[in-house]
DRENDO-1510 file (C-alpha; in Angstrom, 1 decimal, always signed):
<recs>
REC; n; res; u; v; w
REC; 1; TYR; -3.7; +109.4; -86.4 .
REC; 2; ARG; -6.0; +111.2; -88.9 .
REC; 3; TYR; -8.4; +114.1; -88.5 .
REC; 4; GLU; -11.5; +113.1; -90.5 .
REC; 5; ARG; -14.1; +115.8; -89.5 .
REC; 6; ASP; -15.6; +118.2; -91.9 .
REC; 7; THR; -13.4; +121.4; -91.7 .
REC; 8; THR; -16.1; +123.7; -93.0 .
REC; 9; ALA; -17.4; +124.7; -89.6 .
REC; 10; MET; -13.8; +125.2; -88.2 .
REC; 11; GLN; -12.9; +127.4; -91.2 .
REC; 12; ALA; -16.0; +129.5; -90.8 .
REC; 13; LEU; -15.2; +129.9; -87.1 .
REC; 14; ALA; -11.6; +130.9; -87.9 .
REC; 15; ASP; -12.8; +133.5; -90.4 .
REC; 16; LEU; -15.3; +134.9; -87.8 .
REC; 17; ILE; -12.5; +135.4; -85.3 .
REC; 18; HIS; -10.2; +136.9; -87.9 .
REC; 19; ARG; -12.8; +139.4; -89.0 .
REC; 20; ALA; -14.0; +140.3; -85.5 .
REC; 21; ILE; -11.1; +140.2; -83.0 .
REC; 22; ARG; -8.1; +142.6; -83.2 .
REC; 23; GLU; -4.7; +141.0; -83.0 .
REC; 24; ASP; -3.6; +143.6; -80.5 .
REC; 25; ALA; -6.6; +143.2; -78.3 .
REC; 26; PRO; -5.9; +143.9; -74.6 .
REC; 27; ALA; -5.6; +141.0; -72.2 .
REC; 28; VAL; -8.5; +142.3; -70.1 .
REC; 29; ILE; -11.9; +142.2; -71.9 .
REC; 30; THR; -13.4; +145.1; -70.0 .
REC; 31; GLU; -10.9; +147.6; -71.4 .
REC; 32; GLY; -12.5; +147.7; -74.9 .
REC; 33; SER; -10.6; +147.9; -78.1 .
REC; 34; MET; -11.2; +144.2; -78.8 .
REC; 35; ILE; -13.3; +144.4; -82.0 .
REC; 36; ARG; -12.0; +145.3; -85.4 .
REC; 37; GLU; -13.4; +148.4; -87.2 .
REC; 38; GLY; -15.7; +147.4; -90.0 .
REC; 39; TYR; -17.2; +144.4; -88.2 .
REC; 40; ASP; -20.2; +146.2; -86.7 .
REC; 41; ASN; -21.7; +149.5; -88.1 .
REC; 42; GLY; -23.0; +150.7; -84.7 .
REC; 43; LEU; -19.6; +150.2; -83.1 .
REC; 44; ASP; -17.9; +152.0; -86.0 .
REC; 45; GLU; -20.2; +155.0; -85.4 .
REC; 46; LEU; -19.2; +155.1; -81.7 .
REC; 47; ILE; -15.5; +154.8; -82.6 .
REC; 48; ARG; -15.9; +157.7; -85.1 .
REC; 49; ILE; -17.4; +159.9; -82.5 .
REC; 50; GLY; -14.4; +159.2; -80.2 .
REC; 51; LYS; -11.9; +159.9; -83.0 .
REC; 52; ASP; -13.7; +163.0; -84.2 .
REC; 53; GLY; -13.8; +164.4; -80.7 .
REC; 54; LYS; -10.1; +165.3; -80.8 .
REC; 55; GLY; -10.6; +167.2; -84.1 .
REC; 56; TRP; -13.7; +168.9; -82.7 .
REC; 57; LEU; -11.8; +170.0; -79.6 .
REC; 58; ALA; -9.0; +171.5; -81.7 .
REC; 59; LYS; -11.6; +173.5; -83.7 .
REC; 60; LEU; -13.3; +174.7; -80.5 .
REC; 61; GLU; -10.0; +175.9; -79.1 .
REC; 62; ALA; -9.3; +177.8; -82.3 .
REC; 63; LYS; -12.8; +179.3; -82.3 .
REC; 64; GLU; -12.7; +180.4; -78.7 .
REC; 65; ARG; -9.2; +182.0; -79.1 .
REC; 66; SER; -10.5; +184.0; -82.0 .
REC; 67; ALA; -13.7; +185.1; -80.2 .
REC; 68; THR; -12.0; +186.1; -76.9 .
REC; 69; GLY; -8.7; +187.3; -78.3 .
REC; 70; ILE; -6.9; +185.1; -75.7 .
REC; 71; ASN; -4.2; +183.3; -77.6 .
REC; 72; SER; -3.1; +181.2; -74.6 .
REC; 73; LEU; -6.6; +179.7; -74.1 .
REC; 74; LYS; -6.6; +175.9; -74.0 .
REC; 75; VAL; -9.2; +173.2; -74.2 .
REC; 76; ARG; -8.2; +170.2; -72.1 .
REC; 77; TYR; -9.4; +167.1; -70.3 .
REC; 78; ASN; -8.7; +165.2; -67.1 .
REC; 79; LYS; -10.4; +162.3; -65.4 .
REC; 80; VAL; -11.4; +164.3; -62.3 .
REC; 81; PHE; -13.0; +167.4; -64.0 .
REC; 82; GLY; -13.7; +166.2; -67.5 .
REC; 83; TYR; -13.4; +168.8; -70.3 .
REC; 84; TYR; -12.6; +172.4; -69.5 .
REC; 85; ILE; -11.3; +175.7; -70.9 .
REC; 86; GLU; -8.2; +177.0; -69.2 .
REC; 87; VAL; -7.3; +180.7; -69.2 .
REC; 88; SER; -4.3; +182.3; -67.4 .
REC; 89; ARG; -4.9; +184.7; -64.6 .
REC; 90; THR; -3.5; +187.6; -66.6 .
REC; 91; HIS; -6.4; +187.3; -69.1 .
REC; 92; SER; -9.2; +186.5; -66.7 .
REC; 93; GLU; -10.8; +189.9; -67.2 .
REC; 94; SER; -11.3; +189.1; -70.9 .
REC; 95; VAL; -13.3; +185.9; -70.2 .
REC; 96; PRO; -16.9; +186.1; -71.7 .
REC; 97; ASP; -19.9; +186.1; -69.4 .
REC; 98; HIS; -21.2; +182.7; -70.7 .
REC; 99; TYR; -18.0; +181.0; -69.3 .
REC; 100; VAL; -18.8; +179.3; -66.0 .
REC; 101; ARG; -15.9; +179.0; -63.5 .
REC; 102; LYS; -15.2; +175.4; -62.7 .
REC; 103; GLN; -11.8; +175.5; -60.8 .
REC; 104; THR; -9.3; +178.1; -59.6 .
REC; 105; LEU; -5.6; +177.4; -59.8 .
REC; 106; VAL; -2.6; +179.5; -58.7 .
REC; 107; ASN; -1.9; +180.9; -62.2 .
REC; 108; ALA; -5.1; +180.0; -64.1 .
REC; 109; GLU; -8.8; +179.6; -64.1 .
REC; 110; ARG; -10.8; +176.7; -65.6 .
REC; 111; TYR; -14.2; +177.2; -67.2 .
REC; 112; ILE; -17.0; +175.2; -68.7 .
REC; 113; THR; -19.6; +176.2; -71.4 .
REC; 114; ASP; -22.9; +174.7; -72.5 .
REC; 115; GLU; -21.4; +173.7; -75.8 .
REC; 116; LEU; -18.5; +171.9; -74.0 .
REC; 117; LYS; -20.9; +170.2; -71.6 .
REC; 118; HIS; -22.9; +168.9; -74.5 .
REC; 119; PHE; -19.8; +167.6; -76.3 .
REC; 120; GLU; -18.5; +165.9; -73.1 .
REC; 121; SER; -21.8; +164.1; -72.6 .
REC; 122; ARG; -21.9; +162.9; -76.1 .
REC; 123; VAL; -18.2; +161.7; -76.1 .
REC; 124; LEU; -18.4; +160.0; -72.7 .
REC; 125; ASN; -21.6; +158.3; -73.5 .
REC; 126; ALA; -20.1; +157.1; -76.7 .
REC; 127; ALA; -17.2; +155.6; -74.9 .
REC; 128; ASP; -19.4; +153.8; -72.4 .
REC; 129; GLN; -21.7; +152.7; -75.2 .
REC; 130; ARG; -18.7; +151.4; -77.2 .
REC; 131; ASN; -17.4; +149.4; -74.3 .
REC; 132; GLY; -20.8; +147.9; -73.7 .
REC; 133; LEU; -21.3; +147.1; -77.3 .
REC; 134; GLU; -17.9; +145.5; -77.6 .
REC; 135; MET; -18.6; +143.3; -74.7 .
REC; 136; LYS; -21.9; +142.2; -76.2 .
REC; 137; ILE; -20.2; +141.4; -79.5 .
REC; 138; PHE; -17.4; +139.6; -77.8 .
REC; 139; VAL; -19.8; +137.4; -75.7 .
REC; 140; SER; -21.7; +136.5; -78.9 .
REC; 141; ILE; -18.5; +135.4; -80.6 .
REC; 142; ARG; -17.5; +133.5; -77.5 .
REC; 143; ASP; -20.8; +131.6; -77.5 .
REC; 144; GLN; -20.3; +130.6; -81.1 .
REC; 145; VAL; -16.8; +129.3; -80.3 .
REC; 146; LYS; -18.1; +127.4; -77.2 .
REC; 147; ALA; -20.7; +125.7; -79.4 .
REC; 148; HIS; -17.8; +124.0; -81.3 .
REC; 149; HIS; -15.6; +123.2; -78.3 .
REC; 150; ALA; -15.5; +119.4; -79.1 .
REC; 151; GLU; -14.2; +120.1; -82.6 .
REC; 152; ILE; -11.7; +122.7; -81.4 .
REC; 153; ARG; -10.3; +120.2; -78.8 .
REC; 154; GLU; -9.9; +117.5; -81.5 .
REC; 155; VAL; -8.2; +119.9; -83.9 .
REC; 156; ALA; -5.9; +121.1; -81.1 .
REC; 157; ARG; -5.0; +117.4; -80.3 .
REC; 158; PHE; -4.3; +116.7; -83.9 .
REC; 159; ILE; -2.1; +119.8; -84.3 .
REC; 160; ALA; -0.3; +118.9; -81.1 .
REC; 161; ARG; +0.5; +115.4; -82.4 .
REC; 162; VAL; +1.7; +116.8; -85.8 .
REC; 163; ASP; +3.9; +119.3; -83.9 .
REC; 164; CYS; +5.3; +116.7; -81.6 .
REC; 165; LEU; +6.1; +114.2; -84.4 .
REC; 166; SER; +7.6; +116.8; -86.7 .
REC; 167; SER; +9.8; +117.9; -83.8 .
REC; 168; PHE; +10.9; +114.3; -83.3 .
REC; 169; ALA; +11.7; +114.0; -87.0 .
REC; 170; GLU; +13.7; +117.2; -87.1 .
REC; 171; ILE; +15.7; +116.3; -84.0 .
REC; 172; ALA; +16.4; +112.7; -85.2 .
REC; 173; GLN; +17.5; +114.0; -88.6 .
REC; 174; ASN; +19.8; +116.7; -87.3 .
REC; 175; ASN; +21.4; +114.6; -84.6 .
REC; 176; GLY; +21.8; +111.1; -86.1 .
REC; 177; TYR; +19.3; +109.3; -83.9 .
REC; 178; CYS; +18.2; +105.7; -84.7 .
REC; 179; ARG; +14.8; +104.0; -84.6 .
REC; 180; PRO; +14.6; +101.8; -81.5 .
REC; 181; GLU; +13.2; +98.3; -81.4 .
REC; 182; ILE; +10.7; +97.6; -78.6 .
REC; 183; ASN; +10.6; +94.2; -76.8 .
REC; 184; THR; +8.6; +92.5; -74.0 .
REC; 185; GLU; +11.5; +90.2; -73.0 .
REC; 186; GLY; +13.1; +92.6; -70.5 .
REC; 187; ILE; +16.1; +93.3; -72.7 .
REC; 188; LEU; +17.6; +96.7; -72.6 .
REC; 189; GLU; +20.4; +97.1; -75.1 .
REC; 190; ILE; +21.9; +100.4; -76.2 .
REC; 191; ARG; +24.8; +100.5; -78.5 .
REC; 192; GLU; +26.9; +103.7; -78.5 .
REC; 193; GLY; +24.2; +105.6; -76.6 .
REC; 194; ARG; +24.5; +109.3; -75.9 .
REC; 195; HIS; +22.9; +111.8; -73.6 .
REC; 196; PRO; +20.7; +114.1; -75.8 .
REC; 197; VAL; +21.3; +117.2; -73.7 .
REC; 198; VAL; +24.9; +116.8; -72.5 .
REC; 199; GLU; +26.2; +116.1; -76.0 .
REC; 200; LYS; +24.9; +119.5; -77.0 .
REC; 201; LEU; +26.2; +121.4; -74.0 .
REC; 202; ILE; +29.6; +119.8; -73.6 .
REC; 203; THR; +32.5; +122.1; -74.4 .
REC; 204; GLY; +36.2; +121.5; -74.6 .
REC; 205; GLU; +36.0; +117.7; -75.3 .
REC; 206; ARG; +34.1; +115.2; -77.4 .
REC; 207; PHE; +31.1; +113.4; -76.0 .
REC; 208; VAL; +32.0; +109.7; -75.5 .
REC; 209; PRO; +29.1; +107.4; -76.3 .
REC; 210; ASN; +28.6; +104.2; -74.2 .
REC; 211; SER; +27.0; +100.8; -74.7 .
REC; 212; ILE; +25.0; +98.9; -72.2 .
REC; 213; VAL; +23.2; +95.6; -72.1 .
REC; 214; MET; +20.7; +94.6; -69.4 .
REC; 215; ASP; +18.3; +91.6; -69.1 .
REC; 216; ASN; +16.6; +89.4; -66.6 .
REC; 217; GLN; +19.0; +86.5; -66.8 .
REC; 218; SER; +22.6; +87.6; -66.1 .
REC; 219; ASN; +22.8; +91.4; -66.4 .
REC; 220; GLN; +20.0; +92.6; -64.3 .
REC; 221; VAL; +21.7; +94.7; -61.6 .
REC; 222; LEU; +24.8; +96.6; -62.8 .
REC; 223; ILE; +27.1; +98.0; -60.1 .
REC; 224; ILE; +29.0; +101.0; -61.6 .
REC; 225; THR; +32.0; +102.3; -59.8 .
REC; 226; GLY; +34.5; +105.0; -60.7 .
REC; 227; PRO; +35.8; +108.4; -59.5 .
REC; 228; ASN; +33.7; +111.5; -59.3 .
REC; 229; MET; +33.5; +113.5; -62.6 .
REC; 230; ALA; +34.2; +110.3; -64.6 .
REC; 231; GLY; +30.7; +110.2; -66.0 .
REC; 232; LYS; +28.7; +107.7; -63.9 .
REC; 233; SER; +25.7; +109.9; -63.5 .
REC; 234; THR; +25.7; +110.8; -67.2 .
REC; 235; VAL; +25.6; +107.1; -68.2 .
REC; 236; LEU; +22.7; +106.5; -65.7 .
REC; 237; ARG; +20.7; +109.4; -66.9 .
REC; 238; GLN; +21.2; +108.7; -70.6 .
REC; 239; VAL; +19.9; +105.1; -70.2 .
REC; 240; ALA; +16.8; +106.5; -68.5 .
REC; 241; LEU; +16.3; +109.2; -71.2 .
REC; 242; VAL; +16.8; +106.8; -74.1 .
REC; 243; THR; +14.2; +104.4; -72.5 .
REC; 244; ILE; +11.7; +107.3; -72.1 .
REC; 245; MET; +12.3; +108.6; -75.6 .
REC; 246; ALA; +11.8; +105.2; -77.1 .
REC; 247; GLN; +8.5; +104.6; -75.3 .
REC; 248; MET; +7.2; +108.0; -76.3 .
REC; 249; GLY; +7.6; +107.3; -80.0 .
REC; 250; SER; +10.9; +109.2; -80.6 .
REC; 251; PHE; +14.1; +108.0; -82.3 .
REC; 252; VAL; +16.9; +107.8; -79.8 .
REC; 253; PRO; +20.6; +109.1; -79.6 .
REC; 254; ALA; +22.3; +105.8; -80.3 .
REC; 255; GLU; +23.6; +103.6; -83.1 .
REC; 256; MET; +21.2; +100.8; -82.1 .
REC; 257; ALA; +18.6; +100.4; -79.3 .
REC; 258; ASN; +16.4; +97.6; -78.2 .
REC; 259; ILE; +14.3; +98.8; -75.4 .
REC; 260; ALA; +12.1; +96.7; -73.1 .
REC; 261; ILE; +8.6; +97.9; -72.3 .
REC; 262; THR; +9.0; +99.6; -69.0 .
REC; 263; ASP; +6.1; +100.4; -66.6 .
REC; 264; ARG; +8.0; +103.0; -64.5 .
REC; 265; ILE; +11.4; +104.5; -64.1 .
REC; 266; PHE; +12.5; +105.1; -60.5 .
REC; 267; THR; +15.4; +107.4; -59.8 .
REC; 268; ARG; +17.4; +108.2; -56.7 .
REC; 269; VAL; +19.7; +110.9; -58.1 .
REC; 270; GLY; +21.2; +114.0; -56.5 .
REC; 271; ALA; +21.3; +115.2; -52.9 .
REC; 272; LEU; +18.5; +117.5; -51.8 .
REC; 273; ASP; +17.0; +118.4; -48.4 .
REC; 274; ASN; +13.9; +120.0; -47.1 .
REC; 275; LEU; +15.0; +121.9; -44.1 .
REC; 276; SER; +11.8; +123.9; -43.7 .
REC; 277; ALA; +10.0; +120.6; -43.1 .
REC; 278; GLY; +12.7; +119.3; -40.9 .
REC; 279; GLN; +13.9; +116.8; -43.4 .
REC; 280; SER; +17.7; +116.3; -43.8 .
REC; 281; THR; +19.4; +115.2; -47.0 .
REC; 282; PHE; +19.7; +111.7; -45.7 .
REC; 283; LEU; +16.0; +111.5; -44.8 .
REC; 284; VAL; +14.9; +112.7; -48.2 .
REC; 285; GLU; +17.3; +110.2; -49.8 .
REC; 286; MET; +15.8; +107.4; -47.7 .
REC; 287; GLN; +12.2; +108.5; -48.5 .
REC; 288; GLU; +13.0; +108.3; -52.2 .
REC; 289; THR; +14.7; +104.9; -51.8 .
REC; 290; ALA; +11.7; +103.6; -49.8 .
REC; 291; ASN; +9.4; +104.6; -52.6 .
REC; 292; ILE; +11.5; +102.6; -55.0 .
REC; 293; VAL; +11.8; +99.4; -53.0 .
REC; 294; ASN; +8.1; +99.5; -52.1 .
REC; 295; ASN; +6.8; +100.2; -55.6 .
REC; 296; ALA; +9.2; +98.8; -58.2 .
REC; 297; THR; +8.1; +95.8; -60.3 .
REC; 298; GLU; +10.0; +93.3; -62.5 .
REC; 299; LYS; +9.2; +95.6; -65.5 .
REC; 300; SER; +10.6; +98.8; -63.9 .
REC; 301; LEU; +13.9; +100.5; -64.5 .
REC; 302; VAL; +15.7; +101.6; -61.3 .
REC; 303; ILE; +18.4; +104.3; -61.4 .
REC; 304; LEU; +20.3; +104.6; -58.1 .
REC; 305; ASP; +23.1; +107.2; -57.9 .
REC; 306; GLU; +25.0; +107.0; -54.6 .
REC; 307; ILE; +22.6; +106.0; -51.9 .
REC; 308; GLY; +23.7; +105.9; -48.3 .
REC; 309; ARG; +26.1; +108.9; -48.5 .
REC; 310; GLY; +24.2; +111.1; -46.0 .
REC; 311; THR; +25.0; +109.0; -42.9 .
REC; 312; SER; +28.0; +107.2; -41.4 .
REC; 313; THR; +30.0; +105.0; -43.8 .
REC; 314; TYR; +29.0; +101.8; -42.0 .
REC; 315; ASP; +25.3; +102.6; -42.1 .
REC; 316; GLY; +25.5; +103.9; -45.7 .
REC; 317; LEU; +27.2; +100.8; -47.0 .
REC; 318; SER; +24.8; +98.5; -45.1 .
REC; 319; ILE; +21.8; +100.2; -46.6 .
REC; 320; ALA; +23.2; +100.3; -50.1 .
REC; 321; TRP; +24.1; +96.6; -49.9 .
REC; 322; ALA; +20.7; +95.6; -48.6 .
REC; 323; VAL; +18.9; +97.7; -51.2 .
REC; 324; ALA; +20.9; +96.1; -54.0 .
REC; 325; GLU; +20.1; +92.6; -52.6 .
REC; 326; HIS; +16.4; +93.5; -52.3 .
REC; 327; LEU; +16.1; +94.8; -55.9 .
REC; 328; HIS; +18.0; +91.6; -57.2 .
REC; 329; ASP; +15.5; +89.4; -55.4 .
REC; 330; LEU; +12.4; +91.5; -55.9 .
REC; 331; ASN; +9.3; +89.4; -56.2 .
REC; 332; GLY; +11.5; +86.4; -57.0 .
REC; 333; THR; +12.5; +87.8; -60.4 .
REC; 334; GLY; +14.3; +91.1; -59.6 .
REC; 335; THR; +14.2; +94.3; -61.5 .
REC; 336; ARG; +16.6; +96.0; -63.9 .
REC; 337; THR; +18.8; +98.3; -61.9 .
REC; 338; LEU; +21.7; +100.6; -62.5 .
REC; 339; PHE; +23.6; +101.3; -59.2 .
REC; 340; ALA; +26.4; +103.8; -59.2 .
REC; 341; THR; +28.4; +103.8; -56.0 .
REC; 342; HIS; +31.7; +104.7; -54.3 .
REC; 343; TYR; +31.3; +101.8; -51.9 .
REC; 344; HIS; +33.7; +99.4; -53.7 .
REC; 345; GLU; +32.7; +96.7; -51.3 .
REC; 346; LEU; +29.4; +96.4; -53.3 .
REC; 347; THR; +31.4; +94.8; -56.2 .
REC; 348; GLU; +31.5; +91.6; -54.1 .
REC; 349; LEU; +27.8; +91.2; -54.9 .
REC; 350; GLU; +28.8; +89.9; -58.3 .
REC; 351; ASN; +30.3; +86.8; -56.6 .
REC; 352; GLN; +27.2; +86.3; -54.4 .
REC; 353; LEU; +24.2; +87.1; -56.7 .
REC; 354; ASP; +23.5; +85.5; -60.1 .
REC; 355; ARG; +22.3; +88.6; -62.0 .
REC; 356; VAL; +24.7; +91.2; -60.7 .
REC; 357; LYS; +27.5; +92.5; -62.9 .
REC; 358; ASN; +30.3; +95.0; -62.2 .
REC; 359; TYR; +31.1; +97.9; -64.5 .
REC; 360; ASN; +33.3; +100.9; -64.1 .
REC; 361; ILE; +34.0; +104.2; -65.8 .
REC; 362; ALA; +37.6; +103.9; -67.1 .
REC; 363; VAL; +40.3; +106.4; -66.3 .
REC; 364; LYS; +44.0; +106.5; -67.1 .
REC; 365; GLU; +46.8; +107.6; -64.8 .
REC; 366; TRP; +49.5; +109.8; -66.2 .
REC; 367; ASN; +52.2; +111.8; -64.2 .
REC; 368; ASP; +50.2; +111.5; -61.0 .
REC; 369; GLU; +47.1; +112.8; -62.7 .
REC; 370; ILE; +44.1; +111.1; -64.1 .
REC; 371; ILE; +42.5; +111.4; -67.5 .
REC; 372; PHE; +38.8; +110.6; -67.7 .
REC; 373; LEU; +38.1; +108.2; -70.6 .
REC; 374; ARG; +34.3; +108.4; -70.1 .
REC; 375; LYS; +34.0; +104.8; -71.2 .
REC; 376; LEU; +31.9; +102.2; -69.4 .
REC; 377; VAL; +33.8; +98.9; -69.2 .
REC; 378; GLU; +33.3; +95.6; -67.5 .
REC; 379; GLY; +34.7; +94.9; -64.1 .
REC; 380; GLY; +34.9; +96.8; -60.8 .
REC; 381; THR; +37.5; +99.2; -59.6 .
REC; 382; ASN; +39.1; +99.5; -56.1 .
REC; 383; ARG; +40.2; +103.1; -56.4 .
REC; 384; SER; +38.3; +106.4; -56.1 .
REC; 385; TYR; +41.1; +108.7; -57.2 .
REC; 386; GLY; +39.7; +111.2; -54.7 .
REC; 387; ILE; +43.0; +113.1; -54.2 .
REC; 388; GLN; +43.4; +113.5; -58.0 .
REC; 389; VAL; +39.8; +114.8; -58.3 .
REC; 390; ALA; +40.4; +117.1; -55.4 .
REC; 391; ARG; +43.4; +118.6; -57.3 .
REC; 392; LEU; +41.2; +119.1; -60.4 .
REC; 393; ALA; +38.6; +120.9; -58.2 .
REC; 394; GLY; +41.2; +123.4; -57.0 .
REC; 395; ILE; +42.3; +122.1; -53.6 .
REC; 396; PRO; +45.6; +123.9; -52.7 .
REC; 397; GLU; +48.7; +121.8; -53.5 .
REC; 398; PRO; +49.9; +121.7; -49.8 .
REC; 399; VAL; +46.6; +120.0; -48.9 .
REC; 400; ILE; +47.0; +117.6; -51.8 .
REC; 401; ARG; +50.6; +116.7; -50.7 .
REC; 402; ARG; +49.5; +116.2; -47.1 .
REC; 403; SER; +46.6; +114.0; -48.3 .
REC; 404; LYS; +48.9; +111.8; -50.3 .
REC; 405; LYS; +51.3; +111.4; -47.4 .
REC; 406; ILE; +48.4; +110.3; -45.0 .
REC; 407; LEU; +47.1; +107.9; -47.7 .
REC; 408; ALA; +50.6; +106.4; -48.1 .
REC; 409; GLN; +50.9; +105.9; -44.3 .
REC; 410; ILE; +47.4; +104.3; -44.2 .
REC; 411; GLU; +48.2; +101.9; -47.1 .
REC; 412; ALA; +51.6; +101.0; -45.4 .
REC; 413; GLY; +49.9; +100.3; -42.1 .
REC; 414; MET; +51.7; +103.2; -40.4 .
REC; 415; HIS; +48.7; +105.3; -39.7 .
REC; 416; PRO; +46.4; +104.8; -36.6 .
REC; 417; ARG; +43.9; +102.0; -37.3 .
REC; 418; ALA; +45.4; +101.3; -40.7 .
REC; 419; ALA; +47.1; +98.0; -39.6 .
REC; 420; GLU; +43.9; +96.3; -38.6 .
REC; 421; HIS; +42.1; +97.5; -41.7 .
REC; 422; LYS; +44.9; +96.0; -43.8 .
REC; 423; ALA; +44.7; +92.7; -41.8 .
REC; 424; ALA; +41.0; +92.5; -42.2 .
REC; 425; GLU; +41.2; +93.3; -45.9 .
REC; 426; THR; +44.0; +90.9; -46.9 .
REC; 427; GLY; +43.6; +88.1; -44.4 .
REC; 428; GLY; +46.9; +89.1; -42.7 .
REC; 429; LYS; +48.9; +89.2; -46.0 .
REC; 430; LYS; +50.2; +92.4; -47.5 .
REC; 431; ARG; +48.7; +93.4; -50.8 .
REC; 432; LYS; +50.5; +95.3; -53.5 .
REC; 433; GLY; +49.0; +98.4; -55.3 .
REC; 434; HIS; +46.4; +100.9; -54.3 .
REC; 435; VAL; +43.3; +99.6; -52.7 .
REC; 436; GLN; +40.3; +101.2; -50.9 .
REC; 437; LEU; +40.6; +100.3; -47.2 .
REC; 438; GLY; +38.0; +97.9; -45.9 .
REC; 439; LEU; +35.2; +99.1; -43.6 .
REC; 440; PHE; +34.8; +96.0; -41.5 .
REC; 441; SER; +37.2; +95.6; -38.5 .
REC; 442; PRO; +37.2; +92.3; -36.5 .
REC; 443; MET; +38.2; +94.2; -33.3 .
REC; 444; GLU; +35.4; +96.7; -33.8 .
REC; 445; ARG; +32.9; +93.9; -34.3 .
REC; 446; LYS; +34.0; +92.4; -31.0 .
REC; 447; LEU; +33.5; +95.7; -29.2 .
REC; 448; LEU; +30.0; +95.9; -30.7 .
REC; 449; GLU; +29.2; +92.3; -29.8 .
REC; 450; SER; +30.3; +93.0; -26.2 .
REC; 451; LEU; +28.0; +96.0; -26.0 .
REC; 452; GLN; +25.1; +94.0; -27.4 .
REC; 453; MET; +25.5; +91.2; -24.9 .
REC; 454; LEU; +25.3; +93.5; -21.9 .
REC; 455; ASP; +22.2; +93.0; -19.7 .
REC; 456; LEU; +21.8; +96.6; -18.5 .
REC; 457; SER; +18.7; +95.7; -16.4 .
REC; 458; ARG; +20.9; +93.6; -14.0 .
REC; 459; MET; +24.0; +95.8; -13.9 .
REC; 460; THR; +24.8; +98.0; -10.9 .
REC; 461; PRO; +26.4; +101.4; -11.4 .
REC; 462; ILE; +29.7; +99.9; -10.3 .
REC; 463; ASP; +29.4; +97.1; -12.8 .
REC; 464; ALA; +28.6; +99.6; -15.6 .
REC; 465; LEU; +31.6; +101.7; -14.8 .
REC; 466; ASN; +33.9; +98.6; -14.7 .
REC; 467; MET; +32.5; +97.4; -18.1 .
REC; 468; LEU; +32.9; +100.9; -19.6 .
REC; 469; ASN; +36.5; +100.9; -18.4 .
REC; 470; GLU; +37.2; +97.5; -20.0 .
REC; 471; LEU; +35.7; +98.7; -23.3 .
REC; 472; GLN; +37.7; +101.8; -23.2 .
REC; 473; ILE; +40.9; +99.8; -22.7 .
REC; 474; LYS; +40.0; +97.6; -25.7 .
REC; 475; ALA; +39.2; +100.6; -27.8 .
REC; 476; GLN; +42.5; +102.2; -26.9 .
REC; 477; SER; +44.3; +99.1; -28.0 .
REC; 478; VAL; +42.6; +99.4; -31.4 .
REC; 479; VAL; +43.9; +103.0; -31.8 .
REC; 480; ASN; +47.4; +102.2; -30.7 .
</recs>
């Protein structure tokens, strides 16, 4: 981009503004003091009158003190009464006859003279004339600037581009960014990518870069699991930011980047609500998700961070599962999607859909604690490490111990409802190691099916009570 216009007119306009407008001009143009001295002779004369007025008043005060013999005599000004001569009550008998009383105070009298009236008229008129003339000069300069508005806009656009590109260059040089390649094949490959903001703000540990590969053949929807605080959200955000930076002409924080042309980036990140409008966190979350599934295209990038959390576990998992399927099948081609979730059941999608791949943020267990490795690796995980994260967050140790005890009972099938979860999860066989308990219970499905099959329009109240009693007995058997 080059600026090819003749700069003579712009230089002349800049010189005019420099000569005419004061650097400390007030923000309001009606207050005056906008125009530099030396720009206009008539304005300079009016400014001189205002400045000389202070000296004239000092001379008048000295002259009147000498003439009257009243050393405490003062010549002053206020906005209500204008200019006046003030004499204390103790000297009021020494006041000359040509003084005209203007105001009586408790301890003083205020007077006016013809000479002072004439001065006041001249000074006040000069101030009004100065403001009027300054406004006239300002409007004239403004009209000259307006006549060149097209050139000014083009210069501003050129300077903005230079400023933006020089900032890009400085940041890339100082932070080790690389020049990205751009493709139209739907490939999104980032090697050792970093979050441009987090890497600057992080304290106490080294920022761990991550690599990611997405395409439209086998790695289109990435299901990312891992505990809270492990870094899932950071990975999602840095992929989106690198994509944006590449398409805006910037180098990117990575060792290598090959970025597909992307029409829009859709995000469902964070948990917000709008209570004043009667919108819960879950409703806002669903509105954002609806916008994604209704508007995403095969050239979009979708970032989903924990959808379905704001409702019951069953509903949330069902919605998350269905959304992942929809984005995989979108318009017959699917769209590139990063889906971070705590619903470990979603990792089963890799076995059911061609372009879904599982990834997780690696952690290491040591002495009943976890160490966040911050590294994105292939494969899913079946643990959330919630109790360990709770300890890191400051949950009291007695609560942590009780949580571990309950978890052990559930995993051993000794806690209410644990046995059927284990059976549903393992097909009746006991599994070793820690697992996240399944959400789907055969017995609960049977209860739901029984409810769905009821024909309420033909049931009498007695029939309804009998059926409710039967369901209650079945439900009790689930608990016991």
